[in-house]
N, C-alpha and C positions, 0 to 999 in steps of 0.2 A: 724574812719569812722564811717557813720552814712546810716542805710538804712531803707525804709521804705516801710510798704504795706499797701494799705487802700481795706477796704473792703465795700461793698454794704451790709447788713445785712439782713435779712429775719423777722426782724420786722416790720409790718405793719404801725408804729409808732414811735416816736423817742425813743433812747437810751438812758436809764436813770443813768445805772451804769455798772461797769464790775471790772473781777478781774483777774488776772493772777495766774496760778497754780505753788505754788513756789518752789515744789517739784522738777519739772520736768522742769519749764518754757517752755512749749509744749503745753500748753492747755488754753485756756481762757473760762470766762464765762461772759454773755451778759446778763443785764436784761433791760425790754422796758416797754414802757407807754401800748402797747400791750396785757399786763399779761402774757408774755412768758419770759423763761429762756432760752437762745439758749447755746450751748456746742461747742466752736471751736477747732480744732489744728490748731496751728499758723505754717502759712504757705500753708494750705488748703482752697480754695474757699467756701465748702460747710458747713452748721455746723454738726457735727456728732450729737447729738440730740436737737430735740426742747422741751423743759419741760414745760406741761401747767396743770393749777389748780389752780391757783390763780385768783381773781377774780374783781383786780384792778392792778394799775401800779405797775412795782417792783421797788422798790426804793434804795436796798441792794442787793448784794452778794458777797457769801466768797467760797471757797474750804475749806476742812479738809486737814489737813497733809499731808495725804494719798491720797488726789485727788480721791477719792471714795464717799463722802459726796457734795453737795452742798445745803449752806443755801438760802433762799431767802427770804427778807423781803420785806412788799408790804404796801401800802399808807393807806391799812385800819387798817394795825399795826399788819396781822396776816402774819407769817414765818414759811415757807414750807421746809422740808427737802428732798432731793432727794436722794436716792442710784440711782448712774451712771453705776453701772453694770447690775443692773435690770432696769433702767431706770423708776421707779416708785417712788409717794411718800412713804416716811417711817416714816412722821410724820407732822402734823399740828399744830401749837402753836399760841395759841392764850393770850394775857395778855395786850399788848401796847394798848394805848389808842387812838394813833395818829400813823402817817407815822413810818415806820420802816427803819431808815436812817444809819444806820451801823449795821457790823454783822462781827465777828471774831472767830474761830475756839481755844478752846486751844491747845496748841501744844501736848500733849498727854492727853488720855482720854476723856471721850465722852461729852466733856460739850462746848458749846459757848456762848460767850455772843453777847449781843444785845444793841441797843442804840434806841433812838425814841426822837420824836419832843413833846412827852411826858413829857421830860426831864427825865425820869429813863432810869438807866441803868441794865438790869435784865441777869441775869446767869442761863442757861438751861441745866438740865441733859437729854441727850437722850436717856438714857435708861430708866429712871422715866418717859417721855413722860409730863415732866411739869419744867415750873421754881423756881428754889430753892433757888435764892435769887433776892429781888429787893434793889439795892441802890440810892438813892433818896440824890440829894445835888444840881444837876445842875439847873439853874435858864431855861436854855432855851434848845433847841434840843443836843443831844450828837451827834456828827459829825465824831467824830474818835474813834476807840476801838481797843487797840493791850495788848496782853498777853505776860509778860515778858517770854524771853526763858526758864527759870526753872519753868514756869508754878505757882507759887505763888501770884503773883500780876496781876490785869488788870489796864492799866491806860485809863481813858476815856479824850476826847476832848469836848468842847461845844461851842454852839454859844453864849454862855455866855462869851466866851474868857477865859474859867479857865481850866485847867488841874488837871484832881483830879485822884490818886494814892490810889488803893483799896486792901486793905489785903484779899484775899480769903479763908484764915483757919479763920479769926477770923472775917469774915464779915463785916469791919469797913473802915473807910477814916483812911489811912497813911497820905496823905499829899493835900494840894491845891498850886498848885502854879498859881500864878495871875501876872506873869508879861507881860503876852501880853496885847496888846491892841486891836485888832480885835478877831474875830471866830477863832478857832482851826481848821485846815484842814488834819493836817497830823500828826503821833505818829510813833518813831522807836525806839527800843533797841538797843545798842551796842551790837553785836555777844559776848561777854565776859567779859565787865565791866560794874561796877554799873552806865550806862551812859542812859541818854535818850535824846531824841531829836524833839522837837516841831517846827511844822510850823503852819503858820498863814497868815490869812487876811491881818494883818496888815504891811505883808512884809520883817515878820523877822523870821529867824531861832535861836534857843535858846538851849541851851545845857545846862542840868541838872544834878549833883551829886546824884546819888540814895542811897549814903550813908549818907552826910550830910542834902540833900533835896537843896542845895545853888545852884543859877544862878552860872554856870562856864564861861559863856559868850554869849553874843548875834551877830549874824550874819544880816548886813543890815544896813538898808531899802533896799529892791530890788526895781527893777521897776514894779513888780505886787506882787502879794500875792503868797505863796509857796502852790502849789499845790499836791505834793508829796513828799515824802524824802525815802532813803534807805541806811541804813549804807553798805559800801562793805563790803563783809564777811571777807577778811583781817582786818578790823579795824582800819586801817588806815587812812580811808576819810567819809564824807558821801555827798551823791550824791543827789543834790537837783532839784526838775523838779519845773522851775519858768512858766509863760507863754508863753512863746518862746525861753525858753533855759536852757540850765542844768550847775546848778554849783557843781565844788567841793570844799568843806571846809575839814578843818581837825581846831581843838579845842587846847586851853591851848599850844599858844595864837590862839586866833582864825583868820584864815588863808584861803582865797579863792585862789586857785591852779590853777582853770582855769575856764573859763566859751564858754560855746560850743553852738552856732546857733542852735535851732532846732525847726521848725516850729509847734508844738506839739499843742498848743492853748490848747485846754481842756482836760489836760492830768489826768488819774485816776486812772493809778497804774503802779510800778516801779518794778521790778526786777533783781538781778543779778544773772547770771549763767555762768557759765563757761568764766569767762572774760568777758563776754557781758552783758551790760545794756539792759533790753527790757523795753523800756515804752507804754504803752497802752491808747490813747485819744478816745475821741469820737465827734462826732457833727451830731444831727440828726440821721438818720439812716445810718450814718460812722462809723467806728472804723478805727482807724490809729495804727499801730503795725511799733515801732521804735527801731531799735537797733543801741545803741553805742559800739563800740571796746575800752574797758577800756584803753587797751595798747596803744591808742593813745590820750591820754590826761593826762596833767600834775594831780598829780605828777608821774605819771606811764611812763613819756615818756619825751624826750628832747623837748622844746620849750620855744621860747620867751614871757615869759608875763612879762608884768610889772603890778606891785600893787600900789594903791593909796590910803591910808587910810584903809589898809583890803580889798580893792574891786578888783579883777582882770581886768586888762581891756586888756584881752587877744584878739589879732589879729589870734589868729588861731581857727578853726574850725575841730571838729573830722569828717571830710566829705569824702566822697571818692564814692563807691560804690551805686546807688541807687534802686538796683536790688532787686526782691523779695525776699524771707527768705531763699530758698533753694538756695541763691549765684549765681545763673542764672542770667544772663544778658537779658534784655528785651528791647521791642519793643514797644510803646503802642501808638496808634492811637485813641482818640477820642475827636469828637467835635474840637476845635481849639488847644486841647492839642498835641502835637507830641515829643516822645521821643526816641532818635536814639543813640542805643549803638553797638558800633563795638566790636565782640567777634570772636571766632574760628569758622570760616563757617562751619568746618568739623564736629560740634557736634551740630544741630541744632536740635529747634524743634518749630512748629507755631502751634498756637491754634487760635481759630476762636469763639470768645463769643459774639453774637449779632452784635451790631458796635464795640465791642473792637477785637483789632488782636494783640497778644500775641506771640513774638518771643522770646524763649528761648535758651539760649546759655549756653555752660558748664565752659566758661573761666571767671573770674568775674575780673581777673588782667590786661586787657587790655584796652587800651585807648577809656573812653567814650564820646560821644561827646551829647547834651541834645541841642534841639530847643524847648521853650517854648515861645510860642507867638512871639515879637520880639527880645526875650531873647537867646542867644547862650551861651553857658557855655563847653567849653574846659575840661575832666576833667581827670586825671593821676592818677594812682594808688601809685606814690609815695610820702610819706609822706609832701615832699618838697612842693608840689601842695595845695595850701589850697583856698577853697571855701566854702560860704554856703551851706548846701542842701539844694535841691530844693523837692519839694511836689511833689509826683507821684500817682496819683490817679488812681486803677485799680477797677474800677465801674464794678462789677459782677452781674450774673443774681440771681434772688435770689435762695437759695438752696432747692429742692426737700427733704423735711424731713420724 
């Protein structure tokens, strides 16, 4: 089952970056070209907080592990930290000479890392209010950063096509992974094995053994670059977000278990929580929130999948109810878009938001009929009924903060 909700965000210009809160998977932070950082409760139309202070566009954002702090890196290179409980800036950190395009918090301890177009990776101590180490070695911008789950190492992926593994205690480079032929776009560590996965614009996913530093294998090339990836917490599979699809891989040997059509386009973050994969994408001032029920995709369910040279040619889509995230059904009417979903008529709530009419019902399990332009799709909640998810944009008023 795939559901989607889209928000028209109160950024006065384009959204540049976003991150999901990994602890709860219920909050989202966005950074805009309007210099603002906005905090959202997923499923709610209006921002919880709108944080000001930067004087240039926001290029990177991240929550800390407790979802109490947010770091935002700007085009100026400056990084600001906000305490969300007090809604105030607690640190302003300078040192990068160009755009700060990636940030990631240490899993424990008051540290975070930042990567910049100036080619440097910096480690910051929040308590000491400054940079405690600068790692040099990339020849182009540092796109992606991730700390190991035990907090001993940090990995950086660059526009120079390399992945570098740094030892935080020794303060030195441990290994340089150089097999990709395009810039690195995403990185993740296996939850309990010495295994690293990297996704690149070269349209491949590579798996690395962190004990031997050897390449275990490579998946792809895919039809588009790999935008996001995350290991399922059960450790069995890697979930990869491509331009318009989700692919599910395992390794040793490399195997694609399923391919699901999802129209998220500019996917920016993925997170798994309580058996659901949450994906967030952005386009101009809109952010799309997607939910995929992992229990309905291979290898977690039974389905017909044919594989050719390790590639999945799955005919299935983890599709179903395209309702809002609180699993109510919706009737939306906006311009030429008309979506009618049948549900329990006894529990019904109707909202009018400007030109948008939303009818919310409590039972998501009944049959839904959608009309989109000339397209009419009838969907049932039974897994045997399969179809590609359709985009449903709920364009909401700008929130009053």
